[in-house]
C-alpha positions in Angstrom: -139.1 -93.3 234.4 -135.2 -94.1 235.7 -133.2 -96.8 234.8 -133.9 -98.1 238.5 -137.9 -98.1 238.1 -137.3 -100.0 234.3 -135.4 -102.9 235.6 -137.7 -102.9 238.6 -141.0 -103.1 236.1 -139.3 -105.7 233.9 -138.5 -107.7 237.0 -142.0 -107.8 238.5 -143.3 -108.1 234.8 -141.4 -111.2 234.0 -142.1 -112.9 237.8 -145.5 -111.6 237.3 -145.7 -113.9 233.7 -144.1 -116.5 236.0 -146.6 -117.2 238.2 -149.2 -117.0 235.6 -148.6 -118.9 233.3 -146.9 -122.1 236.0 -150.6 -121.5 237.2 -152.0 -121.9 233.7 -150.1 -125.0 232.9 -151.3 -126.5 236.3 -154.8 -125.8 235.3 -154.3 -127.1 231.6 -152.6 -130.3 232.9 -155.4 -130.2 235.7 -158.2 -130.0 232.7 -156.5 -132.8 230.8 -155.9 -135.5 233.0 -159.4 -134.6 234.3 -160.7 -135.7 230.6 -158.9 -138.4 230.6 -159.1 -140.0 233.9 -162.5 -138.4 234.8 -160.4 -137.6 238.7 -158.5 -135.2 239.9 -155.4 -135.3 239.9 -153.1 -132.4 241.6 -150.7 -132.0 238.5 -146.9 -131.4 239.1 -144.1 -131.4 242.1 -145.4 -128.5 243.8 -148.3 -128.4 246.7 -149.2 -125.1 245.0 -150.9 -124.8 242.1 -148.3 -123.7 240.1 -146.3 -126.0 237.6 -142.7 -124.2 236.9 -141.8 -125.9 233.8 -144.6 -124.2 232.3 -143.8 -120.9 233.5 -140.5 -121.0 232.7 -140.9 -122.0 229.6 -143.3 -119.0 228.8 -141.1 -116.8 230.4 -138.4 -118.2 227.6 -140.2 -117.6 225.2 -141.5 -114.1 226.4 -137.8 -113.0 227.1 -137.0 -114.1 223.5 -140.5 -112.4 221.7 -140.2 -109.1 223.6 -142.9 -107.7 221.9 -145.5 -109.3 219.5 -143.9 -107.5 216.5 -143.0 -111.2 214.9 -145.0 -113.1 212.4 -146.5 -116.2 214.6 -144.9 -118.7 212.1 -141.5 -117.7 213.4 -143.2 -117.3 217.1 -144.7 -121.1 216.9 -141.5 -122.6 215.4 -139.2 -120.9 218.0 -141.0 -121.4 220.6 -142.1 -124.6 220.3 -138.2 -125.3 219.6 -137.1 -123.3 222.8 -140.1 -125.3 225.1 -139.8 -128.5 223.5 -136.2 -128.1 224.7 -136.9 -127.1 228.1 -139.4 -130.2 228.7 -136.2 -132.4 227.9 -134.0 -131.0 229.8 -136.5 -130.7 233.1 -137.7 -134.2 232.2 -133.8 -135.7 232.1 -132.7 -133.7 235.2 -135.8 -135.1 237.3 -134.8 -138.0 236.3 -131.0 -138.6 236.6 -131.2 -135.7 239.8 -134.5 -137.0 241.9 -135.1 -140.1 240.6 -138.5 -138.9 239.4 -140.5 -139.2 236.5 -143.7 -136.4 235.8 -144.6 -137.4 232.8 -143.7 -140.0 229.4 -144.9 -139.8 226.7 -144.2 -143.4 225.8 -147.6 -144.1 224.0 -147.9 -141.2 221.8 -146.3 -141.4 218.6 -143.0 -139.9 217.6 -141.6 -139.5 220.9 -138.1 -139.4 222.0 -137.4 -141.3 225.2 -141.0 -140.6 226.5 -139.7 -137.2 227.3 -140.4 -135.4 224.0 -143.1 -135.7 221.3 -144.3 -134.3 218.6 -147.8 -133.6 219.9 -146.3 -131.7 222.4 -144.3 -129.6 220.6 -147.4 -128.9 218.1 -149.5 -127.9 221.5 -146.1 -126.1 222.7 -146.1 -124.0 219.1 -149.9 -123.3 219.5 -149.2 -121.9 222.6 -145.9 -119.9 222.2 -147.9 -117.9 219.4 -151.2 -116.8 222.1 -148.4 -116.2 224.5 -146.6 -114.0 222.5 -149.7 -112.5 220.4 -152.5 -112.4 222.7 -152.2 -113.2 226.3 -148.3 -111.1 226.8 -149.9 -108.0 225.9 -153.5 -108.5 228.0 -151.4 -109.3 231.0 -149.0 -106.2 230.7 -151.8 -103.8 230.5 -153.1 -105.2 233.7 -150.3 -105.5 235.3 -148.8 -101.9 234.4 -152.0 -101.0 236.4 -150.0 -101.6 239.8 -146.5 -100.4 238.0 -146.2 -97.2 240.8 -147.8 -99.2 243.6 -145.5 -101.7 245.9 -148.8 -104.2 246.0 -147.5 -106.2 242.9 -144.2 -106.7 245.0 -145.8 -107.3 247.8 -147.8 -110.2 246.2 -144.6 -111.1 244.5 -142.4 -111.4 247.7 -145.0 -113.5 249.2 -145.5 -116.2 245.9 -141.4 -116.4 245.6 -141.2 -117.4 249.4 -143.9 -119.3 248.9 -143.3 -121.3 246.2 -139.2 -121.6 247.5 -141.0 -123.5 250.6 -143.1 -125.4 248.8 -139.8 -126.7 246.5 -138.1 -127.3 249.5 -141.0 -129.1 251.1 -142.0 -131.2 247.7 -138.0 -131.9 247.7 -138.3 -133.7 250.7 -141.1 -135.5 250.1 -140.1 -137.3 246.7 -136.2 -137.7 248.6 -138.1 -139.4 251.4 
């Protein structure tokens, strides 16, 4: 495999991870909210069923732990720290730039400014282990089926365009 082919494959794999985990995060949040309120709520910032903070968090964890040779405790600790830091930065940025608060952990014990909490960090630690040890190996095997075709490239291109349009639309909606 040439260098360009390898780089293209890695880009497609990691962009796929972003969309897969953004969607999985949205499902996770919708289910939690459904159990809490017994009502459907489209979680997040976008109209599309994506929570990019989950996608970026999983992507960062996937880039740090490119293979599953690490001990699970190492993955849990580093992954939990990375995801918690990302959640804090995202919360702070959304509040300062767009003047919105998408989550508030103020009612949970051991929270900091309502932006992060011990409970969510524990979930992130568990999630990091599942990402590295379970999900990424499965997703990589599934994605490899499309390695030498343009199907994945086309799907990811369409998803990127739709997400960009949704981001612009949603930002305009929040600013109005």
